C-alpha positions as CSV (number, residue, x, y, z in Angstrom):
1,M,-5.9,-6.3,5.3
2,D,-4.5,-8.3,7.3
3,R,-6.2,-12.1,7.6
4,A,-4.2,-15.2,9.5
5,G,-5.5,-18.4,7.9
6,G,-6.8,-20.0,4.6
7,A,-5.3,-18.7,1.9
8,S,-7.1,-16.9,-1.1
9,R,-7.0,-18.5,-4.5
10,Y,-8.1,-17.8,-8.0
11,A,-10.9,-20.1,-9.9
12,G,-10.1,-21.5,-13.0
13,D,-11.4,-18.6,-14.5
14,G,-9.8,-15.6,-12.8
15,C,-11.6,-15.5,-10.2
16,V,-10.7,-14.9,-6.5
17,I,-12.4,-17.7,-4.1
18,G,-13.1,-16.0,-1.1
19,R,-12.2,-13.3,1.1
20,E,-14.8,-11.3,0.7
21,P,-14.4,-8.9,3.2
22,E,-10.4,-8.0,2.0
23,Q,-12.0,-7.7,-1.4
24,A,-15.3,-5.8,-0.5
25,V,-11.8,-3.0,0.3
26,L,-10.4,-3.7,-2.6
27,E,-13.8,-2.1,-4.4
28,E,-14.0,0.6,-1.6
29,F,-9.8,1.9,-2.6
30,L,-11.2,1.9,-6.1
31,D,-14.3,3.3,-5.8
32,W,-12.5,6.6,-4.5
33,G,-11.4,7.8,-7.3
34,S,-8.2,9.4,-5.6
35,P,-4.9,9.3,-7.4
36,A,-3.2,10.0,-4.0
37,L,-4.2,6.9,-2.4
38,A,-2.1,3.7,-1.2
39,L,-3.5,0.6,-0.1
40,V,-1.2,-1.4,1.8
41,I,-2.2,-5.8,2.1
42,A,-0.3,-7.3,4.8
43,G,-0.3,-10.3,6.5
44,G,1.8,-13.9,6.6
45,Q,3.3,-16.2,4.3
46,G,0.5,-17.5,2.1
47,V,-2.5,-15.5,3.6
48,G,-3.0,-14.2,0.0
49,K,-1.5,-10.8,-0.5
50,T,-0.6,-12.0,-3.9
51,V,-3.9,-13.0,-5.4
52,L,-5.5,-9.6,-3.7
53,W,-2.5,-7.2,-5.2
54,E,-3.5,-9.5,-8.7
55,E,-7.2,-8.8,-7.8
56,G,-7.0,-5.7,-7.1
57,V,-4.4,-4.8,-10.1
58,R,-6.8,-6.7,-13.2
59,R,-10.2,-4.0,-11.2
60,A,-8.6,-1.1,-12.1
61,R,-7.4,-2.0,-15.2
62,E,-10.9,-3.3,-16.2
63,R,-12.2,0.5,-15.3
64,D,-9.0,2.0,-16.7
65,T,-7.1,3.3,-14.4
66,R,-3.2,3.9,-15.1
67,V,-1.9,1.2,-12.2
68,L,2.2,0.7,-12.2
69,T,3.4,-2.0,-10.6
70,A,7.2,-3.1,-9.6
71,R,8.5,-6.8,-8.4
72,A,12.4,-7.8,-7.1
73,S,15.0,-9.2,-9.5
74,G,16.4,-12.1,-8.4
75,A,19.7,-10.3,-7.3
76,E,17.7,-7.4,-5.2
77,A,15.2,-10.0,-3.7
78,E,17.0,-9.6,-0.3
79,M,16.7,-5.9,-0.6
80,S,13.8,-4.5,1.7
81,F,11.6,-2.0,-0.9
82,A,14.1,-2.4,-4.2
83,G,11.1,-2.1,-6.1
84,L,10.2,1.2,-4.3
């Protein structure tokens, strides 16, 4: 899911504005139903990767799918893949 250009953003109600093709990919991924899959969200700085990730997590939890998340702490920010 890589797209140059305008960043995604949340509306006041928590819905993503724009990025319909990427949101369709999220839905397709979540509908697949296999627990052994992963989805990579890639792109340059500021293109909306975090918004798409948060939306995917929200949609998965709405379906009662177990979601594990990890983020680097300040001390780990310089270490690639520290959350893995």
